[in-house]
N, C-alpha and C positions, 0 to 999 in steps of 0.2 A: 504494500500500500504506500502510495506517495504521500510524503509529509507536506504540510502547508508551509510555505516559505515566503518571505518578503521579497518582492521584486526589486531589482536594482532601479535607481532613479532614472537612468537613461531609458530603460524599457518602459517605465511608467510614463515618461514624457512622450514616448512614441505612441503608446496606447491613447493618451489624451489627445495627441495630435490627430489621431484618426477620427475623434469626435469634433474637434475644433477646426482643424484644417482639412476640410474635405477636398478642396481643390485650390488653385491659385487665388481665385476670387475670395475664398474664405480668409486666406492670409492677408490679402489686401484690405479686407473689411476690418480685421483686427488692428492693422497698422493705421488706417485712416481714423478709426475711433480713438486710438491713443493720441493722435495729433490734435483732434478736436477737444479731447479732454484736457490737453495741455494748453488750451487757449489760443491755438494758432489762428491767424487771420489770413495766412497764405499757405497753400499746400500744393506741392508739385508731385505728380506720379509719373514714373517711367516704367514701361513694361517692355519686355523682349520675348518674342515667341509666345505670345499669349499669357505671359507671366510665368511660364515654366522655366525659362532660362534666367529671367531677371524681374524682380519687383523692387523698385526703389521709391520710398516715400520721404519727401523732404518738407519740413515745416519750419515756421518761425515762432514756435510755441515757447513755453517756459524753459524747456531744456531739462537735462538730468545731470545732477552733480556727479563728479568723477567717482566718488566712493559708492554711489548708488548704481552704477552701471552693471556690476555683476548681479545685484539683486533684481534688476529689471529683467534679466534672463533666467531668474530662478522661479520655480513653480510656487504659486500662491503667495507671491510677494507683490504688494501693490500699495500705492499711496492714496487710493480712492475710498477704501473702507477700512475701519479699524475695529469694529465691534458688530454684534448681531443687530443692534439698532440701526447701524448704517446699512446693513444688508437688507433690512426690511423697508428701507426708503432710499433706494439707490437713485441718485440724480445724475450720475455720469453714464456714458455709453458703455464703458468697460468697468469691471469691478472684481473679476475673479483672479486676475494676476497670473493667468496661465497661457494667454495668447502668444506672447513673444517666446516664452519657454517652449511651447509646443512647436512653433515655427522653427526655432533654433535647433530642435532635435531632429528635424528632417531636411535640413538645408545647410548651406554655408551663409551665415548671417554676420553682418557687420553693423554695429550700433555706434553711431557717432553723435555726440551731443555737446552743446555749450550753453550753460545758463547765461542769462543776460548780464549777470554781474561777474562772470568769470573772465579771466584774462585770455584764455584760449580753450579750445575744445579738447575732449578726450574720446577715445574709441576703444571698443572691446569687440573681439572677433570670436564667434562660436562656430566650430566645425564639427558636425555630427554630434552636437550636444556638449562638446568639450570646450570650456571657456579658456581663452588665452588671457594673458595679463593685460590690464588697462594701460594704454599708451597715449601720449599726447598726439594731437592731430590738428589739422587746419580745417575750420568749419565756422560759418557765421552763427550768430545766436539762433538757437533752435535745435532741432534733432533730425537726423537722417538714418533711416533703417533700410539696409540693402540686403535682399534675399536672393541668393544665386543657387541655381540647380536644385529646385524644389524636388524632394523625394529622391535625391541622388543615392542615398544610403538605404532606401527601401524600394528596390526595383519592382517588387510584386505590386506595390500600390501605384507606382508611377505608370505601369502599363495600363491601369484603369483610367488614366486621364484621356480626354478626347483630343481631337486635333488642335493645333495652335489657334485656328480661327474660332473654334467652339469655346476654348478656354478664354480667349480674349473677349468673346461676346459676354461671358459670365462676368469677367472683370469689369467690362464697360458698364454693364447693368448695375453692378455694385457701386461703382464710382458715381453713376448718375443718381442713384437713390440717395446716397449720402450728400451729394452736392445739392440735390433738390431740397433736402431738409435744412440746409445751412446756407442760405443765400448771402449771409453777411460775410462769408469766407470766400476768398479768391481761390479758384481751383484751376489747375492745368493738368492735362493728361497727354502723355506722349507714348506712342507704341512703335517700336522699332525705329526710334528717332524722329518720327513724324508726329506733329502736333495734331491731336484729334479734337480736344476740347480746350478752350481758353475762356474761362468764365470769370469775369471781374466781380467785385462786390456789387450785389444787385438787390432790388426789392424782391419780395416773394413772387409778385406777378411777373417781373422780368425773368426771374430764374425759371419759373414754370413755362413761360413762353419759349425760352431758349432751349430747354430740355425736352419738352413735350410737343413743341411745334406750333405753328401759327393756326392750324386747323383746330387744335384743342382750345386755344385761347379764344378764337372766334365763337366757339360753341360753349364757352365756359360761363357758368353762373357763380358769382362770388358768394362766399359763405363766411359769416363771422358771428358766432353765437356764443354767449357766455351765460352760465347759470349754475348756481350751487357749487362753485369751485371747479366746474368743468368748462373747457373751452374747445371750440371747433372752428378752425379757420381753413381757408383754402378755396378750391374751386371744384364744382361738380359739372360735368358736361351735360348738355341738354340730351334728352332721350334719343333724339335723331342722330347723335354722335355715339352710337353704340358700337361695340366691337364683337367679333366672333370669339375672342379669347379674353382672359383676364390680364393681359399684358399691360394695359393702360390703367391699372388700379394701383394707386400709391397711397398707403395709409400709414401715418407715423404717430407714435405714442411718445410724447416728450422727446421728440427729435429722433426716435429710433424707428426704422422701418420694420413693420411686423405684418404677419398674416394671422389675424385672429378670427376665430369662427364667430364670436359674438358680434364683432364689428362687421364682418362680411355679411352676416345674416341681416343685421339691422339695415345696412345700406341696400342690400338686395330687396328687402321689404319696402323701402322707401321708393324704389323704382318699380314696384310690382305691377301696377296697372298702367304704366306708361312705357314699358319696355317690351319689345316684340319677341315673343317665344324664347329661344335660347340665346339671345344676344346678351352681352354683358355691359354694364355701365362703365364709364371712364371717369376717374376722379383723382385729384391730388389733395388730400385732406390731412391736416395737422391737428391732432387731438392732444390736449394738455390736461393734466390733472395732478393732484398731489402725489408725489412718488410713493407715498405710503399706501395709496389706493391701488397699486398695480404691482404684481410680482413678476419681475423679469428674470428670475433665476429658475426657470422651468425647462430650459432647453439649452444644450451646449452652445449652439450658435446664436442664441438670444433672438431668434426669429419669431418665437412664440411668447406670449405673455398670458397672465391670468389676472383678471380683474376681480377685486374683492367684492364689488357691488355690480355684478355683471348685468343684472336686470335693469337697474337704474341707468347704467351706461347705454344699454341697448335702446331704451326709450329715448334717451337724450339724442343719440346719434340718429335714430329713426325720425324723430320729429324735426330735428334741425334740417336734415336733407329733404324731408317731405315738404316743409315750408318753402325751401328754396325752389323746389321743382314746381310748386304751385304757381310760380310767376311765369311759367312757360305758356303764355297765352298765344293763341293764333294771331299772326300779324306782327308780333313783337320780334324785333331783330335779336338773334342769339348773341351778337357781339355786345359786350358790356364794358363799362369803364371800371377796370379792375381795381383801381385805387379808391373808389368811393363805395362804401357800403355801411350806412348808418345802422347801429345796433340798439335795440330797445333794452331797457333795464331787465326785462323779463327774459332776455336771451333771444327772443324772436326777432327776425329781421324787420325793421321798421317798414310799414306799408301805409302810405298815405295816398289820398286821391290823386295828388299831383304825380306821385311816383308811377302810378299805373296809367297815366294819361298817355296817349300816343304822342310821338315826338312833335307833331305839328300843332298840338293844342297848347294854348296858354294856360296858366294856372286858373284863370277865371273860367275858361271853357272846360277845364278838367272837372269842375263841379257838376257839369251837365252829363258826365259819362255815367254809365250804369255802375252801381256799387259792386265792388268785387267781394266775394265771400271772404270772411275773416279766417285767420288760421285757427281761431277757436270756434270750431264748427258747431259745437253744441249750443251756442247762444246766438247763432246767426239766423236772421229771418230768411224766408225763402227768397231766392233771387228773382228780380223782376225783369221782364222783357220790355224793351223800349222800342218805340216806333221812330225810325229815322226817316227823314224826308230826303229823297235822292235829288241832288242838284245836277245841273247839266255839267258834263265832263268836257273840258276843252280838248277836243281832238284836233291835232295839228295836221289836218288834211283839207283839201278844197271842199268847201261846203256845197258848191254847185254840183260837184260830182255825185253827192249822195242826196241831193234834193228830191229826186224822183222817189226815193224810199220814204222820205218824210211825208210826201203827199199820199203815197199808197197806204202807209200804215199809221197815219196820224190818228185816225179814228180808233184803231185798236189800242194805241198807246194811251189816248185820253181815257178810254174805257177802263184800261188796266189800272191807271193811276187812281181811279175812283174806287177800286176794290179795297176791302179791308187789308190793312198792311200785313196781317199775320193770319194764316189759315187756322182752322180748328186743330190741325195736326201739330202745329208748332207753338200755339199760344197757351199759357196757363189760364185758368178760369178767372183769376183775379184781374181787376182793371189795372192797366199800366199807364203811367204818364207818357206824354209825347215829348220827344226831344228832337229838335231840328239841328242838324249839323250846320256848321258855317258854310258859306259859299265855297265853291271849288277853288276860287282864287286864294282862300285862306288855308286850303288843305282839305284832304279827304280822309276817311277812316283808313286804318292800316290795311284792311282787306279790300278797300275800295268799294265799288258798286257793281252789282251783277250786270252782265251783258246778255248771257244766254245760258242754256242748259245743254250739255253735250251727251247724246245717247242716253238720256235719263239717268246718268250716273254722276257726272261732274258739273260743277257750276263754274262758269268762266266769269271772272271779274276783272275790271280795269282798276289798277291801283295807281299810286302817284308815280311810280317809276317802271311800270310794265304790266304784266298779266299775272293774275292769281288763278290757280286751278284748285278747286276744293272737291274732295270726295264727300258728297252730301250725306251719305249714310254714316260714314265714320265720324264726321263732324257732329251730326245730330246725336249719334250714340254717346259721344263724350258729354255733350250738353245735358242730355237726359240723365246720364249716370251721375254727374255732379249734383244735379237737382235732387235726385233720389237720396244720395248720401247726406246732403244737407238737411233734407226733410226728415230723414230717419233719425239723425242726430238730434233734431229739435224735439221730436217725440214720435210722430207717425207720418207716413206718407199720405197726403190727401187722396181720397178715393172718389171716383166718379161712378155712381150707380148706373148700371146699364138699363136702358128702357126695356129691352127685350133680353132676358137672361139667355146665355148660350150654354147648352148642355153637351156633354160628351160621354162616351163610354169609358168606364174606369174599372180597374181590377180591384180586388178586395183590399190590397195594401193601400192604394190611393184613397179608397173610401174610408178605411180606418184612420188614415192620417188626417183627413178632413174632420172626421168626428172628434178626434182628439185635439186638434190644433186650429179649428176654424176661427175662433175668437182671436187667438194670438196672431194669426196670419193677417188679420185686418190691419195690424201695424205696418205691414208691407204694402198696404193699399189693395189687397186682393181679398174679395169676399166670395167664399165658396160655400155651397150647400149640397147636402146629399139628397138626391131625388129618389133613389132606389139602391138596392145592393149593387147595381152595376152602372149607375148614372150619377154624375156630378154636374151641378149647374154653376156657372160663373155669373155672379150677380153684381160684381163691382170690380173695377180695375184702377190702377193708379192714374191720376188725372192726366199725366203727361204721356201715358201709354194707351189711352182709350181707343186710338186708331189702330193699334197693333192687333195681332192675332190672339184673341182671348184664350183659346184652347191651348195653343203652344205655350203661352205665358203661364197658364195654370199648371200644365204638366211639368214645366221646368221648376216651378216653385215646389210642387209636390215631390218631385224627384229629390231635390236637395234636402227638404225637410225630412223625408223618409229615410234617406241614407245617413244623414248626419245629426238629426234631431234639431228641433227648433231652437233650443238654447245655443247650440254651437253655430247654427246658421245665423243667428242674430248677433253673434260675437265674432268668432274666429273667421267664419266663412261669409260674413255679411257682404263684403265688397264683391266677392265672386258671384253671389246671387244677384246683387244689384246690377252688376255688369251684364249678366245674362238677361235680366229683365229689360235693361236699356237696349240691348241688342234686338230683342223682340219688338220693342216699341218704337225704335228709330225709323225714320222715313226710309222706305225701301227704294231700291233701284227701279228705274222706269216709272217712278211716280213723277208726273209732270208738275212742276212748281211755277208759279207766276213770279214775275220780277220782284214784287213786294215780299213774297215768301222767301225768295232767295236772299234778298237783302236782310230780312229779319234773321235768317240763319247766320249770315256773316256777322251781324251785330252781336248775336248771342255768342258766337265764337270768340269775339274780341273781349267779351266780358266774363268768360268762363275760365276757371283755372285748368291748367294742363290740357287746354284744347288743341295743342299742337299734335297730340296723338290720340287715337281712339283707345277704348278700353283694353285692346289687345296689343297696344304699342305701335300700331301702324300709323304713319303720318297722315294727317287730315288735310293738309294743304301744301302747295308748293308754289314758288314764285319764279317767274321767268322775267328777268329784268330786260330793259331795252337793249342793253349790250348783248345779252344772250340772243334776243330776237334778231338784232342786227347781224350777229355772227351767222345765224342760220341762213340769212339771205345775202351774206357777204357785202353788206352795206359798208361803205367807207373803206373797202379793201382794194 
């Protein structure tokens, strides 16, 4: 029987290196975090052959005293924590004191450093874990760590490394994540002698734009929320800027890039009803909290953390992003002024009438716009629909050329203008005030005015700078969905009794469901009654869905209630059921709309939260600018 024996320190270091230094990018991460913890304001990274041949990190931080250089390469020796209390509230990126020791055990490492108050620098060399004596050296104030021939002494592990290009891609990703979280630091990255990144000291918005690209910035919504000691800043991309993978998701906790299941689930839930199928959201978010509220000592590479109040943090993240996405109304430009974002004391983004006004409205005109639903949905009155009067649109064409059409269709146009502005399918039962837009010379609404309907599916509208194409079913579906959510939060969805009840054949499970939950389902605006053991009658429908198919709607509600129970439907699955109801009640394809009806739909889109996407995440509208149209016909070329 083999006896238990203590492993030599060198072997222990190599075992630890297998956990901490998985590949060159892991070593680079440990070295960069040390530079940031040392207070560096300028960091330079040099790589050769993807980091396998060389990794050199040079900074202008505080430096290391000559007597401390051997300790810097010793296991569990650190200046960042000294007691268990320090470990429970870690405020630095590194804290274990095993990063450099692990790297030194599987490479040829040279550590050179000079504190700012020292006359000259000193260096120490470690080869295969063996430390050489400390010697004087030439080096400016700061520290330089040079790692050569990673895994030269462990060929079994080196053969598991990928190609130079693959390893460099991992190193570049690590560099970009750390640079993204610290815009106040100047970063330079060189690979095989060629400068890849040169990032000066920047604002957060500038650093995000530099690393994530112009497209992300143009689609970004700024976020700045503070509440109960928690803070969330950064940018979330609009739902239209979704990705097929999670590569564009950057989430930082106290400056540390992490992949946390709690945060990922909260952010995914915030995008739930505006993201299409299996697409993934894009964001760069910086979450701050008391270091004592998060445990970073749960994974060797510190990529995972554990929150002590995970449920509260989940709610904070969800509501913060959910409120930001509520501003994605149809017609609003996704581009934002990234440096301006007022924050209310409660932590919610400030939302005023002027903030939601289209760009062409003055503050006085903003008061005439439809009121947007508040973030506190529970105390929000039902949204109102407004009647806008369409003004003449200045078309820059010869009026004489289209005069014949004016004569032929003048009677039809006059007759159409006299029709009610909103049909029974699109209008709520409550009376709505009338608002007249300013004349065209002062500007037109963001989605413009309707021109025509295409194949009974799309609405064509002329806006200030081109053509708007609207998917009328998807747009109306979102409008109805938001109204249903607001009404249910207020108490119950208003119901419209049917003049002639509609009956349909039902199985015994559906009949049993109606008998058990008929009264409670009235909160959903659906009134059902059992006529016989095989017949159910629909006696009432939600007021906004009364033109929909009553039988399909009733079957959809009964299916959800039967499978999940009414309590779960009214809580966890509420939005899914309301989305299904809205889909059944939205205006269908091939339904012919009049111009006033089309304009009413456009105005509702401009006043509805998240109206840029339908309930399934599909876009509801698209813009073709004059430049796009000119390019189609090669005008000016």
